[in-house]
N, C-alpha and C positions, 0 to 999 in steps of 0.2 A: 352321385353321392360314394364315397369311400368304404368299403369293403372290409380290407385287411392292407397294413402298411409294412414295409422293410426296412430297415435303416441298419447302415451299419456304413465303419467308417472304414477309406484306405489308405496304405501309402503312394503315392503317385510311382507310376516309374519311372523317375531319373532320382528318386530314393534309392539311397544307398543300401538299405535291409527294408524285406517285402516283409511288409506288416498291415493286421488286421484285426477293426476291433468293433461287435455290437455294440448300437445303438437302440435307443428307445422303439419298441414293436407292438403292434395292434394283428393279432395273429387267432381268430376268435377260431376256435377247435368245436363246437358244436353247436350240429349233430356233427358227427370226425366224419372227415377230417377236418369240414367247417371252411372261411377263406380262406383263415391263416393257412390250413395244408394243400388248398388252389393255389395258393398264391407261391407259396414255397418248392412245389412245383410246377410251377410253372416258368418261374427262375432256371431250376435246370432244363426245362426242355428248351428254355429261349439261350444259356450259353454253353451246353455239353457239346455240343458241336463243334464248339470251337477250341476244345482244345487240344492240345496233343495228345499222342494213344496213353503214355509213360503216367501220365497225370489221370487219364483217365479209369485205369487202372486201380490206382493208388484213391481218386473220390470213392471208390465202390470199397476198397478197403475202409477207409476211413467210415461210409456212413454204416457198414456191419456196426462196427466200433464204439460208433457215435450210440448206435440205436440201445445197445445191450451195456452200455455204460460204463465202455474200457478205461482207463484211465488213455489220454491221446499224447504223447508224447509231445514238443514244439520242436523244430516247423513240424506243419504237413500242406503236403501240395508248392513245398517250398518258400513258405508264409511263416509269420508266428503272430499264436493269437493274441493281445493284448488285452490289460481294458483300461489304458488309459489311451487316449484319443487326440493325442494334443499333437501337432503338427499331419496330422490325416484328414484327408476329403469324406466329407461326408457326400452316401449315397443314395439317394431313396427309389422303392418301388412300392407298387401301387396295383391293388385291383379295385376298378371302378363299376362303377351297374349305372345304364340310363336305360329305366325300365324293364324288360325284359333280357337287356342287351348287356355283356360281358366286355370288359374289354381290360388287358395288365397297359402298365403304365411304366415303361422303365428307366431308367436314368443310364442309359447303356453310355454315354458319353462319358461319364465317371465308373474309374478302375478298369479293371480286364473283366474276363469268365471266369477264370482262375478262381478272382475274389471274388465274384459275386459267387459261383458256385459254393464254394469255403466256406463262409458266412453262410447263406440257406440253409448251409444242411450242419452247421454248429446253433444256427436260431433252432433247430426242429431238435437239437439235443436238452434247448433248455425248460422244455415242455416237461411235466415229473406226473399230471393226468394219467388216467388211462387210456386217454384219448391218442396220444403219446405213438402206439404204433401205430394208426392210425398214419400218422401225419407223414411216419419214416416208409410207410406205404406210396402215399402220394410224393413223396421225391421220387424213389424207384421208378413209376409211372411217368413222371419228366422225364426221368432220364435215359426212359425208352422210346417215351413219342417223338416222330419224326415229319413230324408231321404242322400247318401252317398254327398258328401263336393267335390264335382265335375261340369263339362259342364251343368246338367240338373238343378243342382243350380241356376248357375247362370241365365237361359234362365229365369227360372221361375221368379227370382227375375226381372229379367229385364221386364216381361210380366205389362202391368200397370192394367191390371186389379185385381179386388179386388175380391177376394174368399169369400167363405161362405154366406147362406143364408142372409137374408137378417130378421128384425127382426120383421119388420110391423107392422100394431097399436098397436100391444101388446104385446109389449115386453119381459116386466116382464113372462106372459103366456108362449111363443115364448121359452126364455129361460126356463123355468121349465118340458117345454114338453122336449127340447133339452136334458137335465141333467138327466129326470126321476125322475122328482123332485114330489110329491103328497101332497099333506094337507095343512096346513097353519102355516107352520113355519115362527117365524123369530128374529129376535137377531143373538147371538150365536145361535143357536139351527140351522137355517137357513145355516150362515155361516158355521157350522163343517157339515152339508151335502152336498151342494155345495161342497165344497171343495172334502169329501170325493168321492161323484159320478165323480166327473171333470178328478179324477188321475185314477179310472177303468177304464173310459169310453175314458182317454185317452190312457193309457196302448193296449184298445181292438182296438183301432183306428189305435193303428200299425201293419206296414209294414207285419211285421215276424207275425202278427195274419193273415196276408190273403186281398188284395189289392191291388193296387197299390200307387205309391209315390202319386205323385198328387192329388186321392181322398181321400188317407188320413191327405193331408196338404187342402183342404176343410172341411173335418170334424174335425180336430183338430183346426179349425179356428173358427167353429160353436162351438165344443166348447169352447173356451176365448172368443168368443163373449158374450155368455150366463152368463158365471162368470163370465163378468163383471160388466154386468149388474142388478147382481142382490149381487155380493159385490161388492160397487161401492168403 
């Protein structure tokens, strides 16, 4: 039984210009985040680890912009969003259920990781109901996930709680402490140090280095939030 469908169109890798377009989707969001939010979060979890470090930073910024409805200049993540689908290849991802078992079905042979996560973010921005915020929460939780793409991920994405500690009354101080950065860096020097520290701590937080997937996801959520604060 199909619970949610994501459809997008991508330019082929050999194309001279990088383009994406959204297709017809079935993304139910009730009760929030709904099966639609689970599918979009699953797409993020499946493909985000294959992004380059600079694109990962830009994706975080794009998700923030889309959630609050800012104007999105093109291109983003080196791809241009368009309405026309001529010459683009169709890709579909689905969330399926077999009894009480859930499974994701990804057409990972079509498109690139960048195209998949980019269009998943754009798809969430199309929702204009009050459940919109829960979709973006599911997307961010997908970005933080480090475990297998299975039922555990579905349960994690369906949980409406937002993981990660609060930045409190001193967000910059909290962020510097979380990333282990001391001193009075600014500008490009701060950006470089934040990026370096984030990558190192991200590796340490991975379950391959000990600890549960849930605790690792919470730690990664904190690291991402710290980076967002320090690199707006």
